[in-house]
C-alpha positions in Angstrom: 0.1 0.1 0.0 1.5 3.1 -0.9 0.7 6.8 0.5 1.6 9.1 3.3 1.8 6.5 6.0 3.7 3.3 6.3 1.6 0.4 7.3 4.7 -2.0 8.3 6.7 0.3 10.4 4.9 2.2 13.1 8.0 4.9 13.7 8.0 5.8 10.0 4.4 7.2 10.5 5.8 9.4 13.4 8.6 10.8 11.2 6.1 11.5 8.6 3.8 13.2 11.1 6.8 15.4 12.3 7.9 16.4 9.1 4.6 17.5 8.0 4.2 19.3 11.2 7.7 21.1 10.8 6.7 22.1 7.4 3.4 23.6 8.6 5.1 25.6 11.4 7.6 27.0 8.8 4.7 28.0 6.6 2.7 29.7 9.3 5.9 31.6 10.3 6.5 32.7 6.8 3.0 34.0 6.5 2.9 35.7 9.8 6.2 37.5 8.8 4.8 38.6 5.5 1.5 39.9 7.1 3.5 41.9 9.8 5.7 43.6 7.3 2.8 44.6 5.3 0.8 45.6 8.1 3.9 47.7 10.0 5.0 49.7 7.2 2.0 51.0 5.2 1.2 54.9 5.3 -1.3 57.0 3.4 -0.9 60.7 3.3 -4.0 62.5 2.8 -3.7 66.2 2.2 -5.1 69.4 1.1 -3.6 72.7 0.0 -5.3 75.9 1.2 -6.7 78.0 -1.8 -4.8 81.1 -1.9 -6.8 82.9 -4.8 -4.6 81.1 -7.8 -5.2 78.1 -9.7 -3.6 75.1 -8.0 -5.0 72.2 -10.0 -2.2 70.3 -11.6 0.6 71.8 -9.4 3.1 69.1 -8.2 3.3 68.2 -4.5 6.5 66.6 -3.3 7.3 64.1 -0.6 11.1 64.2 -0.1 13.0 62.4 2.5 15.1 64.5 5.1 18.3 62.7 5.2 20.8 62.7 8.0 24.3 61.4 7.8 24.0 61.0 4.1 21.6 58.1 4.0 19.6 57.0 0.8 17.4 59.8 -0.8 13.8 59.3 -1.5 11.4 61.6 -3.7 7.9 61.2 -4.9 5.4 63.5 -6.3 1.8 63.9 -7.3 -0.5 66.5 -8.6 -3.0 68.3 -6.9 -6.7 67.4 -8.0 -9.3 69.9 -6.5 -6.9 71.0 -3.8 -6.2 67.6 -2.5 -3.4 64.9 -3.0 -2.7 61.4 -1.6 1.0 59.8 -0.8 1.1 55.9 -0.1 4.0 53.9 0.6 5.7 51.3 2.8 9.1 52.6 4.4 9.2 54.6 7.3 11.4 57.8 7.3 11.5 61.5 8.0 10.1 63.5 5.1 9.0 66.8 4.0 6.1 67.8 1.9 6.4 70.9 -0.2 5.3 72.6 -3.3 7.4 74.0 -6.4 9.7 76.9 -5.4 7.2 79.3 -7.1 4.6 78.7 -4.3 6.6 78.5 -1.1 6.4 82.1 -0.1 2.6 81.3 0.2 2.8 77.8 1.6 4.9 76.2 4.6 7.0 73.0 3.9 5.8 70.3 6.4 7.7 67.6 7.9 6.2 64.1 8.5 7.0 60.9 9.6 5.9 58.3 7.0 4.7 55.6 9.6 2.2 52.9 9.7 -1.4 54.4 9.4 -3.5 57.5 7.9 -1.6 60.7 8.1 -3.6 63.9 7.4 -2.0 67.2 6.5 -2.8 70.5 5.5 -0.5 72.7 3.5 -1.1 76.2 4.3 0.6 79.4 5.5 1.2 77.5 8.6 1.1 73.8 7.6 0.1 70.9 9.9 0.1 66.9 10.2 -1.6 64.6 12.5 -3.1 61.3 12.6 -0.4 58.8 13.7 1.7 58.8 17.2 4.9 60.3 15.8 3.2 62.7 13.5 1.1 64.0 16.5 4.2 64.5 18.4 5.8 66.2 15.4 3.2 68.6 15.4 3.4 69.4 19.2 7.4 69.8 18.7 6.7 72.2 15.6 4.1 74.2 17.7 6.7 74.3 20.7 9.4 75.5 18.2 7.3 78.2 16.8 6.7 79.5 20.4 10.1 79.5 21.3 10.9 81.7 18.2 7.9 84.0 19.0 9.3 84.3 22.7 12.5 85.6 21.5 11.1 88.6 19.7 11.8 91.5 21.8 14.3 89.7 24.0 17.7 91.6 23.6 19.4 90.4 26.8 21.7 87.6 25.8 21.6 85.8 29.3 17.8 85.8 28.8 18.2 84.4 25.2 20.3 81.7 26.3 18.2 80.8 29.2 15.2 80.5 26.7 17.4 78.3 24.3 18.6 76.0 26.9 15.0 75.5 27.9 13.8 74.9 24.5 16.8 72.4 23.7 16.0 70.5 27.0 12.3 70.1 26.2 13.3 69.0 22.7 15.8 66.3 24.0 13.1 65.4 26.7 10.5 65.0 23.8 13.0 62.7 22.0 13.4 60.4 25.0 9.6 60.2 25.8 8.8 59.4 22.0 11.6 56.8 22.1 15.3 56.5 21.2 14.7 54.1 18.6 11.9 55.7 16.7 12.1 58.0 13.6 11.0 61.2 15.1 13.2 60.5 18.5 16.2 59.8 16.7 15.6 63.0 14.7 15.0 65.4 17.8 17.8 63.6 19.7 20.2 64.1 16.8 19.7 67.9 16.8 21.2 68.4 19.9 23.1 65.1 21.0 26.6 65.1 19.5 
């Protein structure tokens, strides 16, 4: 009798069953690894550009990596349709969203982390991004940075300026540690002042 099991030798059946079990476990592990890779890295950036009294349809919007220490460059682009755009991808990195140079005096460039999830951005005089943990934190840091720059206006005493700067740096470093030294945003914030 031919087949998967041996009728004459009982130990043969055990070997066949163990081999099948090992192949099954390997298959499940491979399937789980593939699913995790997809799930952990897909991002979708949905954005709009505020109307500034000029025709914006068909204008290019760029998503470009912010490189630190000479790592790979990445650039993607889409055209605006009815003032909206969408970027999708599967690699986490720090990137900027910006318009062509001719429009940059009207619209602020925006830093984003292309992390897993739906990221919502608004490109305007004061651009904003939110929707994922790192992008929510990045927006908070941006607000803190703008407040810091605003607080320096009218302060001419160098000691007072140094005090405000030191507090800002301390807050940025603390934020980087709280977000996580191993996250894209944490590395960026800590890399600004830790040498």
